[in-house]
C-alpha positions in Angstrom: 130.9 103.6 103.3 128.9 101.2 105.5 126.2 101.9 108.1 124.0 100.3 110.7 120.5 101.6 111.3 117.9 100.7 114.0 114.2 100.8 113.4 112.0 99.3 116.1 113.4 95.9 117.0 115.4 95.6 113.9 118.8 96.6 112.5 119.7 97.3 108.9 123.2 96.8 107.5 123.7 99.0 104.4 126.3 100.6 102.2 126.5 103.6 100.1 129.1 104.9 97.6 129.3 108.3 99.2 127.6 110.8 101.6 125.3 112.1 98.8 123.9 108.7 98.1 123.7 107.9 101.8 121.5 111.1 102.3 119.3 110.0 99.5 118.8 106.6 101.1 118.0 108.2 104.4 115.3 110.3 102.7 113.8 107.1 101.3 113.8 105.6 104.8 111.9 108.7 106.1 109.2 108.2 103.5 108.8 104.5 103.8 109.4 103.9 107.5 106.4 104.9 109.7 108.3 104.5 113.0 111.5 106.3 112.1 115.1 105.1 112.5 118.3 105.7 114.4 121.8 105.7 113.0 123.8 103.3 115.1 127.1 103.4 113.2 128.4 105.1 110.1 131.9 104.4 108.7 134.0 105.9 105.9 135.3 102.6 104.6 133.1 99.7 103.4 131.4 98.8 100.2 128.7 96.4 99.0 131.1 93.5 99.3 131.6 94.1 103.0 127.9 94.7 103.5 127.0 91.4 101.9 129.8 89.6 103.9 128.4 91.0 107.2 124.9 90.1 106.2 126.0 86.6 105.5 127.5 86.4 109.0 124.1 87.6 110.4 122.0 85.1 108.5 120.8 83.3 111.6 119.2 86.6 112.8 117.6 87.6 109.5 114.2 89.2 109.5 113.5 90.4 105.9 115.5 92.1 103.2 118.6 93.7 104.8 116.9 93.8 108.2 118.0 91.7 111.2 116.8 91.2 114.7 118.3 93.7 117.1 120.1 91.5 119.7 123.4 91.2 121.5 124.7 88.6 119.0 124.0 90.8 116.0 125.7 93.8 117.6 128.7 91.7 118.6 129.2 90.5 115.0 128.8 94.0 113.7 131.3 95.4 116.2 133.8 92.7 115.5 133.6 93.3 111.7 133.8 97.1 111.9 136.3 97.5 114.8 139.1 98.8 112.5 136.9 101.1 110.4 137.0 104.9 110.6 133.7 106.3 112.1 131.9 109.3 110.5 130.1 111.9 112.7 126.5 110.8 112.4 125.0 113.9 114.1 124.2 115.8 110.8 122.2 112.8 109.6 120.1 112.0 112.7 116.4 111.7 111.9 114.0 112.9 114.5 110.4 112.1 113.4 107.5 114.2 114.6 105.3 112.6 117.2 102.2 111.6 115.3 99.1 111.8 117.4 96.6 111.1 114.6 95.9 113.7 112.0 93.5 115.8 114.0 95.9 116.2 117.0 98.9 116.6 114.6 97.4 119.6 112.8 96.5 121.3 116.1 99.9 120.7 117.8 102.5 121.3 115.2 103.1 125.0 115.0 105.5 127.3 113.2 106.8 130.1 115.5 107.8 132.3 112.6 104.2 132.9 111.4 102.1 131.7 114.3 100.3 129.1 112.3 99.5 125.5 112.8 99.7 123.0 110.0 95.9 123.2 109.8 96.1 127.0 109.4 98.7 126.7 106.7 96.7 124.2 104.7 93.5 126.3 105.1 95.4 129.3 103.8 96.8 127.4 100.9 93.8 126.0 99.2 90.9 127.9 97.6 87.4 126.6 97.7 85.8 125.5 94.4 89.2 125.2 92.6 89.8 121.9 90.8 93.1 120.0 91.5 94.3 116.6 90.5 95.2 114.3 93.4 98.8 114.7 92.4 98.7 118.5 92.7 97.0 118.2 96.1 99.7 115.8 97.4 102.4 118.1 96.0 101.0 121.2 97.8 100.5 119.2 101.1 104.1 117.9 100.8 105.4 121.5 100.6 103.4 122.5 103.7 104.5 119.4 105.6 108.2 120.1 104.7 107.8 123.7 105.9 106.6 122.4 109.3 109.0 119.4 109.5 106.1 117.0 109.5 107.4 113.5 108.6 104.3 112.0 107.0 103.5 111.1 103.4 100.9 113.6 102.1 97.5 112.1 101.3 94.6 113.9 99.7 92.3 112.3 102.3 94.1 114.4 105.0 92.2 117.4 103.7 89.1 116.1 105.6 91.0 116.5 108.8 91.8 120.1 107.8 88.1 121.0 107.6 87.5 120.3 103.9 85.0 118.1 102.2 85.5 117.4 98.5 83.8 116.2 95.4 85.5 114.2 92.7 85.0 115.1 89.0 86.1 113.1 86.1 87.1 114.8 82.8 88.2 113.3 79.5 91.6 114.8 78.5 93.7 113.6 75.6 91.9 110.3 75.4 92.3 109.6 79.2 89.9 110.1 82.1 91.5 112.4 84.7 90.1 112.7 88.2 89.9 116.2 89.7 89.1 117.1 93.3 87.1 120.2 94.2 87.5 121.4 97.8 84.7 122.9 99.9 84.6 124.0 103.6 82.7 121.7 105.9 
C-alpha cells in the first residue's frame, strides 16, 4: 500500500506492507511529529518500488528524507501517478492531535468526563510523595495517564513540576552501575 501524508507545509510519500505496519508507522509519526499530520491519500496497491519511483519524480521539490514541499506541482505528480489505484477509507486512521497550550494550560483544560478529573488531577492521584522512581518508571506512568486522556505528547519527568511537584534526585549504586532515582514532593 502507498500513502501521502501532510504535516505543516510538507508532504510525505510512504509505503507499507499492510494495514498493521501502516498503523505502526502512524504511531511513530504521532510520537515524533509535534504538529501532527493529515492523511491525504491511502491506496491498497503500491510498494516500496512505486514509492521510490514517485519520490524520484518529486526530486525537484525535496525537503528532507521522504518529505517534499506541499505545492500544486507535487500534488499533480502524485495524482497522475496514483490515478488508477484503489483508495482505502482513511477515516479510521485520522489523527487529531490535542491542542497544546503549554503544559500548565494543558493540564487544566484536558478533562475526562467519566471520572471528572483533569490530567493534573489524574497525575496528582497517581504518584505518592516520598516514593523513589527511576526516570523510566515516571515516564511510563505519565504515558499511561496521557493515553487515558488522549493527550498527544511525549511524557517527560520534567512535566511533574507543572503538576505541582518538586523533586530531588538520588543516585544509588546497583549491580556496578549508578542509577538515578527521583523522589517527588508537593510544592
